[in-house]
VOPAGU-2260 file (C-alpha; in pm, 1 decimal, decimal comma):
REM VOPAGU-2260
SITE   aa  ch    i         X         Y         Z
SITE  UNK   A    0    1099,7   -1794,2   -2869,5
SITE  UNK   A    1    1138,9   -1416,4   -2856,0
SITE  UNK   A    2    1196,0   -1269,0   -2508,4
SITE  UNK   A    3    1313,8    -960,1   -2325,5
SITE  UNK   A    4    1589,2   -1043,0   -2076,9
SITE  UNK   A    5    1821,8    -870,0   -1832,4
SITE  UNK   A    6    2175,6    -999,7   -1780,3
SITE  UNK   A    7    2273,0    -736,2   -1523,0
SITE  UNK   A    8    2097,3    -484,3   -1296,6
SITE  UNK   A    9    2068,9    -122,6   -1409,4
SITE  UNK   A   10    1837,4     120,7   -1588,8
SITE  UNK   A   11    1605,5      20,8   -1872,3
SITE  UNK   A   12    1897,0      -6,7   -2116,7
SITE  UNK   A   13    1966,9    -357,0   -1978,6
SITE  UNK   A   14    1639,1    -486,1   -2126,2
SITE  UNK   A   15    1755,6    -680,3   -2431,8
SITE  UNK   A   16    1563,6    -867,5   -2702,3
SITE  UNK   A   17    1688,3   -1230,1   -2693,0
SITE  UNK   A   18    1594,9   -1578,4   -2810,5
SITE  UNK   A   19    1522,3   -1853,2   -2557,0
SITE  UNK   A   20    1398,0   -2211,4   -2559,1
SITE  UNK   A   21    1022,5   -2252,8   -2545,1
SITE  UNK   A   22     930,4   -2386,1   -2198,9
SITE  UNK   A   23     731,4   -2706,2   -2146,5
SITE  UNK   A   24     460,8   -2755,3   -1883,5
SITE  UNK   A   25     522,0   -2996,1   -1598,9
SITE  UNK   A   26     281,5   -3158,0   -1355,1
SITE  UNK   A   27      -4,0   -2920,1   -1272,7
SITE  UNK   A   28     121,6   -2656,7   -1515,7
SITE  UNK   A   29      -5,1   -2495,7   -1835,6
SITE  UNK   A   30     184,0   -2341,4   -2128,3
SITE  UNK   A   31      41,2   -2005,3   -2235,2
SITE  UNK   A   32     106,8   -1848,0   -2574,5
SITE  UNK   A   33     117,5   -1486,9   -2460,1
SITE  UNK   A   34     -77,1   -1216,5   -2638,6
SITE  UNK   A   35     -15,9    -939,0   -2385,6
SITE  UNK   A   36     158,9    -858,1   -2060,5
SITE  UNK   A   37     195,0    -530,8   -1867,3
SITE  UNK   A   38     452,8    -316,8   -1690,5
SITE  UNK   A   39     443,1    -343,2   -1311,1
SITE  UNK   A   40     654,1    -147,3   -1059,5
SITE  UNK   A   41     779,5    -479,5    -921,2
SITE  UNK   A   42     944,7    -567,0   -1253,2
SITE  UNK   A   43    1119,7    -228,7   -1260,1
SITE  UNK   A   44    1244,5    -266,0    -902,4
SITE  UNK   A   45    1387,6    -610,3    -977,0
SITE  UNK   A   46    1554,8    -483,7   -1295,2
SITE  UNK   A   47    1713,4    -191,8   -1108,3
SITE  UNK   A   48    1872,3    -422,6    -852,2
SITE  UNK   A   49    1695,3    -260,7    -555,6
SITE  UNK   A   50    1523,1    -589,2    -467,7
SITE  UNK   A   51    1833,4    -811,5    -472,3
SITE  UNK   A   52    1830,7    -878,8     -98,4
SITE  UNK   A   53    1455,8    -936,1     -75,4
SITE  UNK   A   54    1380,0   -1102,7    -409,2
SITE  UNK   A   55    1695,4   -1256,4    -557,7
SITE  UNK   A   56    1662,0   -1376,8    -916,6
SITE  UNK   A   57    1888,3   -1584,9   -1136,6
SITE  UNK   A   58    2036,3   -1385,6   -1424,7
SITE  UNK   A   59    1965,6   -1379,4   -1713,6
SITE  UNK   A   60    1607,4   -1308,3   -1608,9
SITE  UNK   A   61    1289,8   -1252,7   -1809,5
SITE  UNK   A   62    1073,0    -985,5   -1640,3
SITE  UNK   A   63     694,1    -980,1   -1633,2
SITE  UNK   A   64     434,0   -1059,3   -1368,6
SITE  UNK   A   65     121,8   -1125,1   -1573,4
SITE  UNK   A   66       8,9   -1275,8   -1901,3
SITE  UNK   A   67    -303,7   -1300,9   -2111,6
SITE  UNK   A   68    -315,7   -1548,2   -2396,5
SITE  UNK   A   69    -413,6   -1895,5   -2510,3
SITE  UNK   A   70    -340,2   -2229,0   -2345,4
SITE  UNK   A   71    -116,8   -2417,3   -2590,6
SITE  UNK   A   72     -31,8   -2725,4   -2381,6
SITE  UNK   A   73    -109,9   -2870,6   -2038,8
SITE  UNK   A   74      87,3   -3091,5   -1804,4
SITE  UNK   A   75     -36,1   -3397,8   -1620,8
SITE  UNK   A   76    -286,7   -3335,0   -1346,3
SITE  UNK   A   77    -438,5   -3027,5   -1512,4
SITE  UNK   A   78    -818,1   -3055,9   -1504,7
SITE  UNK   A   79    -975,2   -2710,2   -1486,4
SITE  UNK   A   80    -822,4   -2558,6   -1801,5
SITE  UNK   A   81    -770,3   -2704,6   -2148,8
SITE  UNK   A   82    -581,6   -2636,1   -2471,6
SITE  UNK   A   83    -740,8   -2346,6   -2659,3
SITE  UNK   A   84    -875,6   -2166,5   -2350,8
SITE  UNK   A   85    -825,1   -1789,0   -2338,6
SITE  UNK   A   86    -671,9   -1725,9   -1996,4
SITE  UNK   A   87    -506,9   -1464,9   -1778,5
SITE  UNK   A   88    -250,7   -1552,6   -1514,1
SITE  UNK   A   89       5,9   -1426,9   -1264,6
SITE  UNK   A   90     368,9   -1533,0   -1278,9
SITE  UNK   A   91     690,1   -1458,7   -1090,0
SITE  UNK   A   92     878,3   -1330,6   -1392,8
SITE  UNK   A   93     887,8   -1474,9   -1742,7
SITE  UNK   A   94     603,6   -1296,1   -1921,6
SITE  UNK   A   95     806,3   -1058,3   -2139,5
SITE  UNK   A   96     816,0   -1351,9   -2379,7
SITE  UNK   A   97     612,2   -1536,4   -2641,3
SITE  UNK   A   98     540,5   -1826,6   -2403,1
SITE  UNK   A   99     528,5   -1883,6   -2029,1
SITE  UNK   A  100     457,6   -2182,6   -1806,2
SITE  UNK   A  101     246,2   -2120,7   -1495,6
SITE  UNK   A  102      71,0   -2329,8   -1233,9
SITE  UNK   A  103    -290,1   -2400,4   -1325,8
SITE  UNK   A  104    -389,6   -2253,1    -989,6
SITE  UNK   A  105    -264,9   -1907,3   -1086,4
SITE  UNK   A  106    -464,2   -1888,4   -1412,6
SITE  UNK   A  107    -831,4   -1838,7   -1496,9
SITE  UNK   A  108   -1052,4   -1790,7   -1800,9
SITE  UNK   A  109   -1059,9   -1427,1   -1910,9
SITE  UNK   A  110   -1389,1   -1237,0   -1880,7
SITE  UNK   A  111   -1602,2   -1290,2   -2191,1
SITE  UNK   A  112   -1639,9    -917,0   -2259,2
SITE  UNK   A  113   -1274,1    -805,7   -2272,4
SITE  UNK   A  114    -986,3    -823,8   -2519,9
SITE  UNK   A  115    -662,9   -1002,9   -2434,4
SITE  UNK   A  116    -494,4    -663,0   -2387,5
SITE  UNK   A  117    -765,1    -563,5   -2140,9
SITE  UNK   A  118    -739,6    -899,7   -1965,7
SITE  UNK   A  119    -365,4    -847,3   -1916,0
SITE  UNK   A  120    -433,1    -502,4   -1769,5
SITE  UNK   A  121    -679,4    -649,4   -1519,3
SITE  UNK   A  122    -465,6    -925,2   -1364,3
SITE  UNK   A  123    -258,9    -745,4   -1098,8
SITE  UNK   A  124    -536,9    -493,5   -1016,6
SITE  UNK   A  125    -797,3    -768,4    -965,1
SITE  UNK   A  126    -568,2    -988,6    -753,4
SITE  UNK   A  127    -444,8    -693,7    -545,3
SITE  UNK   A  128    -791,3    -546,4    -495,8
SITE  UNK   A  129    -929,0    -880,6    -374,4
SITE  UNK   A  130    -632,8    -929,5    -139,8
SITE  UNK   A  131    -680,0    -585,8      19,7
SITE  UNK   A  132   -1055,3    -535,6      20,6
SITE  UNK   A  133   -1194,0    -887,8      63,1
SITE  UNK   A  134    -917,3   -1082,7     239,4
SITE  UNK   A  135    -722,6    -823,8     438,1
SITE  UNK   A  136    -981,2    -548,3     473,2
SITE  UNK   A  137   -1289,7    -769,6     510,2
SITE  UNK   A  138   -1484,1    -475,0     368,7
SITE  UNK   A  139   -1855,7    -482,6     443,3
SITE  UNK   A  140   -2153,1    -306,2     287,1
SITE  UNK   A  141   -2196,2      44,3     427,3
SITE  UNK   A  142   -1838,3      78,4     552,6
SITE  UNK   A  143   -1617,7     374,2     456,8
SITE  UNK   A  144   -1287,9     318,3     277,1
SITE  UNK   A  145   -1013,9     564,4     181,2
SITE  UNK   A  146    -800,1     460,7    -117,8
SITE  UNK   A  147    -474,9     648,6    -175,9
SITE  UNK   A  148    -389,5     645,1    -546,1
SITE  UNK   A  149    -747,9     595,7    -662,1
SITE  UNK   A  150    -675,8     677,5   -1027,4
SITE  UNK   A  151    -385,2     438,6   -1077,2
SITE  UNK   A  152    -415,5     100,0   -1246,6
SITE  UNK   A  153    -467,0     -83,1    -916,4
SITE  UNK   A  154    -645,3     199,8    -736,1
SITE  UNK   A  155    -901,1     242,8   -1012,7
SITE  UNK   A  156   -1005,1    -122,1    -998,4
SITE  UNK   A  157   -1002,4    -105,2    -617,9
SITE  UNK   A  158   -1250,4     184,6    -626,1
SITE  UNK   A  159   -1484,6     -19,3    -845,9
SITE  UNK   A  160   -1456,3    -335,0    -636,7
SITE  UNK   A  161   -1519,4    -139,6    -316,3
SITE  UNK   A  162   -1833,0       9,0    -471,9
SITE  UNK   A  163   -1944,0    -336,8    -587,0
SITE  UNK   A  164   -1906,9    -451,3    -224,6
SITE  UNK   A  165   -2137,5    -169,4    -113,7
SITE  UNK   A  166   -1882,4      60,0      49,1
SITE  UNK   A  167   -1865,5     440,4      61,1
SITE  UNK   A  168   -1544,4     520,9    -126,2
SITE  UNK   A  169   -1312,2     817,9     -78,7
SITE  UNK   A  170   -1013,4     840,6    -312,1
SITE  UNK   A  171    -704,4    1057,9    -339,4
SITE  UNK   A  172    -572,7    1152,6    -682,1
SITE  UNK   A  173    -440,7    1452,5    -876,6
SITE  UNK   A  174    -472,2    1617,6   -1217,1
SITE  UNK   A  175    -677,8    1419,2   -1466,5
SITE  UNK   A  176    -695,7    1138,7   -1212,3
SITE  UNK   A  177    -952,8    1335,2   -1011,3
SITE  UNK   A  178   -1217,3    1304,8   -1282,8
SITE  UNK   A  179   -1115,6     946,2   -1357,6
SITE  UNK   A  180   -1161,7     839,6    -993,8
SITE  UNK   A  181   -1505,1    1006,9    -990,3
SITE  UNK   A  182   -1603,7     834,7   -1313,9
SITE  UNK   A  183   -1505,4     498,9   -1163,9
SITE  UNK   A  184   -1751,2     552,4    -878,2
SITE  UNK   A  185   -1564,2     724,9    -594,4
SITE  UNK   A  186   -1812,7     908,7    -370,8
SITE  UNK   A  187   -1552,9    1167,9    -274,8
SITE  UNK   A  188   -1224,0    1257,1    -444,6
SITE  UNK   A  189    -945,0    1453,3    -275,4
SITE  UNK   A  190    -668,9    1636,2    -465,8
SITE  UNK   A  191    -368,5    1521,3    -263,6
SITE  UNK   A  192    -144,8    1790,8    -414,4
SITE  UNK   A  193    -367,3    2078,5    -302,5
SITE  UNK   A  194    -574,4    1935,9     -17,5
SITE  UNK   A  195    -484,7    1778,1     316,7
SITE  UNK   A  196    -685,6    1456,0     342,6
SITE  UNK   A  197    -646,8    1450,9     722,1
SITE  UNK   A  198    -860,7    1766,1     737,7
SITE  UNK   A  199   -1129,2    1620,1     513,9
SITE  UNK   A  200   -1153,0    1255,8     621,1
SITE  UNK   A  201   -1237,0    1115,6     963,0
SITE  UNK   A  202   -1342,0     782,6    1108,5
SITE  UNK   A  203   -1301,4     553,6     808,2
SITE  UNK   A  204   -1320,7     177,8     856,4
SITE  UNK   A  205   -1037,6     101,2     616,2
SITE  UNK   A  206    -747,5     284,4     452,3
SITE  UNK   A  207    -567,4     133,5     152,8
SITE  UNK   A  208    -222,9     288,5     105,9
SITE  UNK   A  209     -77,9     263,6    -244,7
SITE  UNK   A  210     158,7     559,8    -190,7
SITE  UNK   A  211     371,8     500,2     119,8
SITE  UNK   A  212     592,2     757,2     292,1
SITE  UNK   A  213     423,1    1061,1     444,6
SITE  UNK   A  214      82,0     953,6     311,1
SITE  UNK   A  215     104,5     629,2     509,0
SITE  UNK   A  216     226,4     806,4     823,5
SITE  UNK   A  217     -61,3    1059,0     815,1
SITE  UNK   A  218    -325,2     792,0     747,8
SITE  UNK   A  219    -328,0     652,9    1102,8
SITE  UNK   A  220    -517,2     961,3    1222,9
SITE  UNK   A  221    -818,1     908,1     992,5
SITE  UNK   A  222    -892,8     544,0    1082,6
SITE  UNK   A  223   -1165,1     477,8    1338,9
SITE  UNK   A  224   -1086,5     273,1    1650,6
SITE  UNK   A  225   -1050,3     -97,0    1565,6
SITE  UNK   A  226   -1032,1      -4,9    1195,4
SITE  UNK   A  227    -764,1    -115,1     950,3
SITE  UNK   A  228    -477,4      46,4     760,6
SITE  UNK   A  229    -330,6    -173,6     485,7
SITE  UNK   A  230     -25,3     -76,2     279,6
SITE  UNK   A  231      98,1    -219,6     -48,2
SITE  UNK   A  232     419,5     -17,7     -25,5
SITE  UNK   A  233     583,7     -58,5     315,9
SITE  UNK   A  234     523,1    -204,1     664,3
SITE  UNK   A  235     323,8      45,7     875,4
SITE  UNK   A  236     444,8     144,7    1223,8
SITE  UNK   A  237     314,7     -99,3    1483,2
SITE  UNK   A  238     383,7     159,3    1752,3
SITE  UNK   A  239     143,2     402,9    1583,1
SITE  UNK   A  240    -109,0     123,9    1526,0
SITE  UNK   A  241    -112,0      53,0    1898,1
SITE  UNK   A  242    -134,0     423,2    1979,6
SITE  UNK   A  243    -439,3     471,1    1756,1
SITE  UNK   A  244    -599,2     135,9    1843,9
SITE  UNK   A  245    -609,1       4,2    1488,5
SITE  UNK   A  246    -472,8    -286,4    1286,2
SITE  UNK   A  247    -196,7    -183,5    1043,7
SITE  UNK   A  248     -39,0    -429,9     800,5
SITE  UNK   A  249     178,3    -454,6     493,1
SITE  UNK   A  250      15,0    -691,6     246,5
SITE  UNK   A  251     190,1    -882,5     -28,5
SITE  UNK   A  252     -76,5   -1008,2    -265,0
SITE  UNK   A  253     -55,9   -1378,3    -353,2
SITE  UNK   A  254    -210,9   -1472,3    -689,2
SITE  UNK   A  255    -481,2   -1736,1    -730,0
SITE  UNK   A  256    -741,1   -1835,3    -986,3
SITE  UNK   A  257   -1013,9   -1776,5    -727,1
SITE  UNK   A  258    -923,1   -1408,1    -701,3
SITE  UNK   A  259    -918,0   -1375,9   -1079,2
SITE  UNK   A  260   -1251,6   -1557,2   -1113,2
SITE  UNK   A  261   -1410,2   -1335,2    -846,6
SITE  UNK   A  262   -1299,7   -1025,7   -1037,4
SITE  UNK   A  263   -1384,1   -1169,3   -1379,5
SITE  UNK   A  264   -1748,1   -1215,2   -1273,6
SITE  UNK   A  265   -1770,6    -846,6   -1179,9
SITE  UNK   A  266   -1605,5    -748,3   -1508,7
SITE  UNK   A  267   -1864,1    -952,6   -1700,4
SITE  UNK   A  268   -2139,8    -783,0   -1499,3
SITE  UNK   A  269   -2003,6    -442,9   -1604,1
SITE  UNK   A  270   -1910,2    -346,9   -1247,5
SITE  UNK   A  271   -1535,0    -330,6   -1317,1
SITE  UNK   A  272   -1361,3    -188,4   -1623,3
SITE  UNK   A  273    -993,0    -136,8   -1693,2
SITE  UNK   A  274    -799,7     165,4   -1813,9
SITE  UNK   A  275    -515,0     116,7   -2063,8
SITE  UNK   A  276    -283,2     417,7   -2067,2
SITE  UNK   A  277     -62,0     311,3   -2358,6
SITE  UNK   A  278      35,4       2,3   -2557,2
SITE  UNK   A  279     388,4     -96,9   -2665,1
SITE  UNK   A  280     542,2    -380,7   -2865,8
SITE  UNK   A  281     766,8    -634,4   -2690,5
SITE  UNK   A  282    1084,2    -489,2   -2843,6
SITE  UNK   A  283     992,6    -149,9   -2692,7
SITE  UNK   A  284     977,6    -282,6   -2335,1
SITE  UNK   A  285    1242,2     -32,7   -2220,3
SITE  UNK   A  286    1026,8     260,4   -2333,5
SITE  UNK   A  287     725,6     104,7   -2165,3
SITE  UNK   A  288     909,6      70,4   -1833,2
SITE  UNK   A  289    1045,2     425,4   -1856,6
SITE  UNK   A  290     692,6     560,0   -1900,4
SITE  UNK   A  291     580,2     385,0   -1580,2
SITE  UNK   A  292     897,7     489,5   -1394,1
SITE  UNK   A  293     818,2     852,0   -1475,7
SITE  UNK   A  294     498,5     830,9   -1269,7
SITE  UNK   A  295     165,6    1001,3   -1322,1
SITE  UNK   A  296      25,3     726,0   -1545,9
SITE  UNK   A  297    -347,0     663,3   -1500,7
SITE  UNK   A  298    -417,2     306,3   -1607,6
SITE  UNK   A  299    -204,3      17,3   -1724,8
SITE  UNK   A  300      82,4      19,2   -1971,0
SITE  UNK   A  301      39,9    -291,3   -2187,7
SITE  UNK   A  302     307,0    -477,0   -2383,1
SITE  UNK   A  303     169,2    -664,8   -2684,7
SITE  UNK   A  304     358,3    -988,2   -2745,8
SITE  UNK   A  305     159,3   -1177,4   -3008,4
SITE  UNK   A  306    -182,7   -1221,1   -3165,5
């Protein structure tokens, strides 16, 4: 099968088009013929070598964290999905390829009203949004949430899920992202390049940090007592959390079919849509990663693998 692999850590030039053996599903696993995957910051960090100590991988390595496609074979013990199903799934690597094997528990049927490209673009945003808003944030109707990076691929879906849960949503964005965040349902949008959110936001129940750094450090001051600050980027200061009387956590989002199914229902109801920024072919994976590395992309960058 056709794949993109890395044999050493470096810039995007190490992404090479290679042939590999088609994998076979084992017990509890499914084989997906991939139609589309996407570019995620995690894949770029692994490729660069910056994650070697935290997330070691065996080289050569096939990048890719998500896949949308068709179930081609199933292993023993698989009962929920069947051959021919259109599915989307999370994977630890391996999706910059024509086929991938994943656990049945990390895959779900795609929403009936989206294309396979759109399904691929929804996977990480849906799983992450559920992990932060439902599991970690325990967001309730009527609560106020501040989402940093509200126009990004994950942030945009997070805005929509928060609205579907009945929250009042404040988002930070810049440039064209300001209008995008508004169009996705944000009640207030703050231009983080020209406005200081700490002067405009007070007493929110939940802050979702998709930016890190100074943005994370300044966010403690806008959370109400006993509120929550959750970061997808770095562990927040526990000293500051204690000082402000809030809960502050770094969350690493674990995939599951339940999270995908929860999001898929909202997609089918028209409450969540996805934004695709640009589409590339598999052999142009390096260009696709470079576009994401450059920053400022609103929506997902999709890599088309097959039909």
